[in-house]
N, C-alpha and C positions, 0 to 999 in steps of 0.2 A: 545900321549898316545899309548902305546903298546897294540895290540889286545890280548896279553897274560896276561896283567895285570888284576887283579880282579877288577871288578867295585864295587863301594860302593853305597849304597842307599842314595844318596845325591841330593837334588833338587837345582836348580839354580833359586831362587825366582825372580830375576830381568831379567831373560831371555826373558820374555814376557813384552813388554813395558807397563808401568803402565796404559796408556790410553786404551790399548787393553785388560787388565785383566778382567774387568767386563763382557765384551762380551764373553770372553773365559769361565769364570765360569758359565755364564748363559747357554752357549752351553753345558757344561758338565752336568749341572742339567737337561736340556731338553733331551739331548741325552740318558743319562743313565736311565731316567724314562721310556724310550721306549725300553729297552733291552728285547728281547723276550726269551732269555735263557742265563744262565751263567754257565759255566763249569769250575770247578777247574782243573788246571794243576799242575804238580809238581813244576813249577817255575813261576806260574802266573795264568791267567784266559783266557778263550775264551768267547767272548760275541757275541750273534747272534742278528742282527738288520734286519729290513725290508730293501729291496733293495732301497727304496726311501730315506734312510738315508745316502747314499753314500757320498754326498758332505759334510755333517756335520761330518761324521766319518773321512773323509780325512782332514778336517780343524782341528779337534781335534788332529789327529796324528801330523799334521804340528806344532801345538803349543806345544804339549806335548814333542816332540823330543827336543825342545829348553830347557825346564825347567826340564825334567827328562831324562838326557842323559844315565842313566843306563838301561832304558827300551828298549826292542826290540818290534817292532810292525810288525804284519803280517796281511794284509787285504786280504781276499779271497771273491770274488764275484762269487756266484753260477750261473750256466748258466740259460738261459730262464727267467731272472728276479727273480731268486731265492734269498734267503737271503744272507746277508753279514755276514762273521765271522771275528771278530777282535780278534787276539791273542796278549796279552800283557804279556811279560815274562821278566825275569831279574835274578839278583843274589838272593841268599838266603834272604828271608824276603820280596820278592816282593809281594807275595800274601797278606801278612799281611798289607803291605803298601797300596795296592789297596783297601783292606777292609776299611781302614780308609779314604782314599782320594776320593773314588767314592760313590756317593749318591744312593746306591742300598738298 
C-alpha cells in the first residue's frame, strides 16, 4: 500500500484471533470506562488515562492496529508519573467511527 493512498474506514474483523476477541472487548470496556478526559480533534480524539493504565493502553493499541489499520495511534506518557494521553486519528469519519465503537 502506498503511503500516499487514501485510507478507508474499514475494519478487519478477523485480524484478532477469535479466541482473543472476548478479552480484547473486555479490555476496551474496562479501559474506556476509566477515561479521565476526552478531547475532540479534527481527525479523531485524544483520551487521558491515569499512568497506571499504561500496560492496558499499550495492549489495546497492539490489538487495534491489527483490526483498524486506518487508525494512527500516539501514546504520550507525561513525566513524574503524570497521565497518559492516547491520540487516535485517521481519515475523514474517524471521530464518528470512534463515537460508535468506544463505550464512552
